[in-house]
N, C-alpha and C positions, 0 to 999 in steps of 0.2 A: 503546579506548572501553569503559566499564563497562556501558553499556546494550546491550540486545540486542533486535532487531526480528524479528517473524515476518511473512512475506508470505503473504496469502491472496487468492484470486481464482479466477476460472473457468479452465478448461483453455484454454490459448492466450492468456491475458490479458497475458502478458509478465513473469511473476514471475522466471523464470530469467534473462531478458535484463536486467531491472532489477537483479537481484542482481549480475550481472557488471559492470554500469555502476557500481553503488554501491561495489563492491570494486576498481574500476579494472582489471578483467580483460578482456583482449581475446581471449576464447574464444567459440566458437559455442555458443549455448544449446541444450541438449538436453532432451527431455521428462523431467520429474522424476517418478520412480516411487515415491519414498519421501521421508521427511523428510531434508533435507540441511542440515547445519550448516557454515557458513562464518564464521569469525571472529565478527562481531557480528550475523550474519543467519541466520535459519532459513527456508529455502525449502520450501514445502509443495506437494504435488501438487494440481492443480486439482480432482481428484475429492473431496478433503477438503471443499471449499467447495460443490461442486455436489450432493453427496449427503448429506442430513441424517443418514444412518447413520454418517457419518464425523465429525460435529460433535464427538463425544467426543474424537477425536484432536486437533482444534483446541483444545478446552478444556484437555486435558492438556498440550499443548505450550505453551499460553499461560502456564502456571505457570512456565515457564523463561525468559520474556521480559519486557521492560518496556514494549514498544510493539507494536501490531499495525498493519500496513499493509494496508488494504483496497483492492485493485486493481480498477479498472473500466476495461475496454478501451473507448476512445472510438469504436471502429468497430462496437461491438455496441449493439444497441437494447434489450437486456433486462438486468435486474439479477438476479444469482443470489443475492444476500444477502437474507434476510428483513428487513422493516422493523425498525429498532431493534436490529439484531444487536450493535452496539458496546456497547449498554447491558448486554448479558449477558456481556461479556468485560471483566473489570475491569483493563484495561490501557490505556495511553494510545493513543488512536486517531489514525491519520493516513490520510486518504483520498488515493489516488493514481490519477490519470487517466493511463493509458498510451496509447501510439500516437497522441499528439495531432498528430503531423506527417503522418499518413496523409491521403490525398485523401478517404477515406471517414469521417474523424473528425467526430463531432458532440460537441464538448467541452461545450457548454452542456447537452445531454441527459445526458452522463456525470456532470456536476456535480450535476444534479437527482437522478439515480439514487443517487449516493453520499450525498447529504444524507439520503435516506430511511434508509440503513443506519446513518449516523452520528448521526442524530437531533440535528442542530444542535449538535454538540460536536466541536471539533477542526479542525485545518487540512486543506485539500485542496491537493495539489500536482499541477500539470499537467506531465507529463513527456514527454520523447522520449529514450529510452535511446540511440538512434542519434546524435542531435545533442547528447547530454549535457545536456539542458535539465531543470531541476528536481532534478538529482542532488545538488548541494551543499545545496539547501534541505532535502531529506530527511535528509541526514547531520546538518545543523544541528538539525533537529527531534528526531532520535533522541537527541541529546545532552541534551535538555531532560528535566526530571524531574516536570513538572506541566503541566496544561492552561494555567494562567496563564503559566508560563514560555514555553510554545509560542506563546500569543497575543502576549506581549511580543516574542518573537523575530520573529513575522510583522510586527508593527507597526514594529519597528526595522530590518528588513531588507526594504525594499520590493523586490518582484520581480513581474514579470508572470506568474510561474509558480506563485504561491501565494496562497491566500485563507484567511481564518479563518471557519469555518462557525459 
């Protein structure tokens, strides 16, 4: 795959677990301490998203990728991304709801929170890394080279795990 995606989100949002699922790896996720490059994925520490002092690291790393995956944990009631964050990062945005299979998940709230960060642009994929739900949809979206291509992909690949914002 020629495109590359960076995953950003809160500490414990499921970035490393999602990375393993996207790469088909059956290894236990561990706390990410620094930028980790795997094939077409860049996994970032949650601290990069939670502390504005680290935003410069996100912006610098964004220069190396084509897509940014904004992760929102469905079990959390707060959003760590400032409103409109995706408009400040000139890369193709993909919203990702993680942990949708949890008993504590509120997927509707997670979608609402992500829409604020994405400002009504781009797809949102509802995932369960454990059940492998939404994984193929993310891989398909990262292959796309424009928002219009991603919208067409969503329209032509009906799935209960994806919406276009």
